[in-house]
Each structure stands twice: as C-alpha cells, then as structure tokens.
N, C-alpha and C positions, 0 to 999 in steps of 0.2 A: 504494500500500500504506500502511496506517496505520502510523505510526512507532512500532512496538513492538518493541524488542529486535533491530533489524536487525544490529548488530555481533555479538551473541551468536549469531544464526542463522548468520551466515557462519562463525563459529568451529566450531559443532557440525557443520555440513554438511561442513566440511573434515576432521573428525575422526571423529565417531561413525558416520557412514555409510560410512566408508572404511577399515575395518580389513583388508579383504581376507581374511577368515577362511577362505574356501574355498581360495584359493591357498596360504595359509599352511599349511593342513592337508595339502597335497600329494596330494589325492585323485586317483583315476584320471581321466585326460582333462582335467585342469585346464589352463586357458589364460586369457590376459588378455581382458577384454571389449573389443569394438570401440571405437575412438576416432574422433571426427569429423575429417575432413580440413579443410584450410584453405579449401577451396571452400565449406564450409558456414558460414563465419563471417558475422557480422552486417554488412550494408552499409547505407548511408544510405537507399537505395531501399526495402529490406525494412522498415526501421524506420518508414517513412512510409506504408506501404500502408494503404488505407482499411479501417476496421473496421466491423463490423455494429453496430447500435444496442445500447447496454448493456442488460443484463437487470437486473431487481430482485434484491436479495440473496436467496440461497437456498443453504443448505449443500449440498455435493456428496456423492454416495454412491458413485460409481464412475468410473474413468478407463479409456478404451480408446484404444489407439494401434495401429490395424490393421497398419501397415507392419512393426512389430516384434513383433507377437503379444501385446501387453499388453491384458489385460482383468481389471482388479483392483478390489476394493472399496477405499474410502478411509476412513481413520479420522482423527478430529480430533487435531491435535497442539497442545499448549500449551507453556508454558515450564517448565523445571525450576526448582528452588529457587535455582540459581546464575544464572538468567536466560537460559539457553541453550534453544534449541528442542529439545523432546523428539523422539524418533524412533520409528517403528513397531517393534513387537517383532521382533527379528532372526529368531526361529524361524518367523514367518509370512512365508514367502518370496513369496507372491503378495498382498502387502498394501502399499499406499502410504499416505502421510499428507498432510494439508493443514493449513496454518497457520490455525487457526480463529479467532484473534484479529485476523486481517487480512482482506483482500478475499476475497469468495467468487468462484469462477470464473464469469465472465460479467458481473459488475458492473464499473463503471469503476474502474480501479486495477490493481495487480499482485498476482495470486493466486499462491501458492506451494504446489507439490506436491513432496514428497521421498520417496525410497524407497531401499532397499538394493540394491546391485549383486550381492551374493552372501551366503550364510551357510555354515555348516559342511557343509550337505548339497549345495551347488552353487549355480548361478545363481539369483538372486532377481529380483524384479519388474522392475527397470530394468537388467538385465544388458546388454541390447542397445540401450540408449538412445543410445549413441554412433554407432549405425548409422543413426539417423533422418536424413532428408534435408529440405532446404528444400522447402516446398510440401506436406509430409506433413500428415495430419489427426490431431487429437487431439479426442476426444469426452469430455465430462464429463456424466454423469447427475446431475441436481439433484433435491433433495428435493421441489421443487414440481412434479415430474413432467416438466419440460422437459429438453432436452439442449443444452448449450452446445458449439458446434463451433468449434474453433480451427485456424488454419493456421500451420505452423511457418515462422518467419522466419529462424532460424539455429540451429545446434548448435555450441557452442564448448566447449573444454576449458581449464581454468585450473589452474596450480599453486596449492597452498593459500596460499603466501606472497604470491601476486599476485592473490588473489581480489578481483574488482571489486564490492565491496558495493553501491555506489550503482547501478551498471549493472544488477545482477541484482535487487536488492530495492527500488530507488527507486520513487517514485510515478510513475504513468502517467496520461495524460489520456484514454486509451481503455482498453477491457477487454483486459488482457494476462495471460498465464500463463507461469510459469517451472516447468520440471520438472527436478529436480536429483538427481543421484546421484554416486558417486565415480568417479574415473578418473585419467587422466594416468599418470605413471610409477609404478612399483611397487617396493617394497622389502620383503624378507622381514622386516626388522626393524621397520618402521613401517606397512606396508600401502600403500595407494594414496596418491599424493602430491598429489592435487588433485580436481577436480570436473568432470563433464560437465554442462552447462547447456543446456536447450532454451528458446529464446525463441519465443513464439507469441502471436498476437492473435486476437480473436473475429471470425469471418467469417460466422457463421450460428447459427441455433437452430431447434429443432423441438419 
C-alpha cells in the first residue's frame, strides 16, 4: 500500500465505522453481528500461500462475497481535511468504499475496502463479515472489465486500542486485500469497541 495516511485510516476505521447506531436505537430484532473465532486467525502458512500474477491498476466498481451474501457497489474514499479516511454515506446500507489513493484491488500491494456494519435502519453491507471463513472467495469487479478473485487467508477481530496498523495497512509484495468493518465488544455509550478485518490474497482473475 502506498504510504498515505495509514495512522489516520486506522483511527477512523476504529471510530467512524463503529458507532453501532442500529443497536443503539434498540430497534426490533437487534443483535450483535457475528464475530470471527480464533480458528480463523492468520497463520504463517496462510500468509505465505502463493498468489496469482498481479493485475495492472484499475479502479474497482463492485465487491461480492458469496458466502455472506455481499454484492455491493464500491465508491472511492479519500481523506478528510483532518487527514482521516472518509467513509461511505451511512444511509447507503449496501455500499462499500475503497481507498482510492492506495493500491487498486488486484495490483501488487495492499488494497483497502471498508464499509459499515449497520445504520439506523438495520444491518449494513458488512454486517456478516465476521462470519466469513478461511478459504472463502471475494470477487472485485474492475473498471477495465476484469474480475479480481481473492481467497480469504484469515478473519480477525481487534480492539480499537490494539489495532495493528502495520499488519493491516502495511505494504505487501503480492496482491492482497483487506476488508474492514467494526466489531468486537459493544457499549451503548460508545458503540463497537474494535474492528473485524478480513485478510485475503489474489488467486485468480477473469
């Protein structure tokens, strides 16, 4: 990933995506989103799995995660005036964003996709992200007409105070993807206490 605002991204991911507004509203049927188990944590073997050849840069248009029912358009995310990563509009529950000043999904490096877990109306695009398992597939439609296919290496949850910036946002020598939403413990006073992060690498294209 290009070194642009990594610390600020970590801060906004832990806060702006994680208000838990639906749970705070106490709507009917409210419940916490699924969280990954320890069995889905990153291992050395998963992090060393071979990757498909890198693709040329091309902005992404859509992300699909069949195992958890995600099929959502992507919007570009920039930085706010304070240097933090912007977030998708909260009212657009089926919309995710990608950090457009960084790596595009499929090229060498670490591409970042983020989205809300809920909004005032209920679950949002990445509500079930914590239920994703190792070996799952993530597909990203690219503006050049191709599809980048990623395989999930791990799904982890971190408390905001322990968020591992370098592990999540650091540069990679192969094409990798991070998909991030909020998760962890929940407080009615402050919302979610951390983040769910999916680690994946490119395994194909079409």
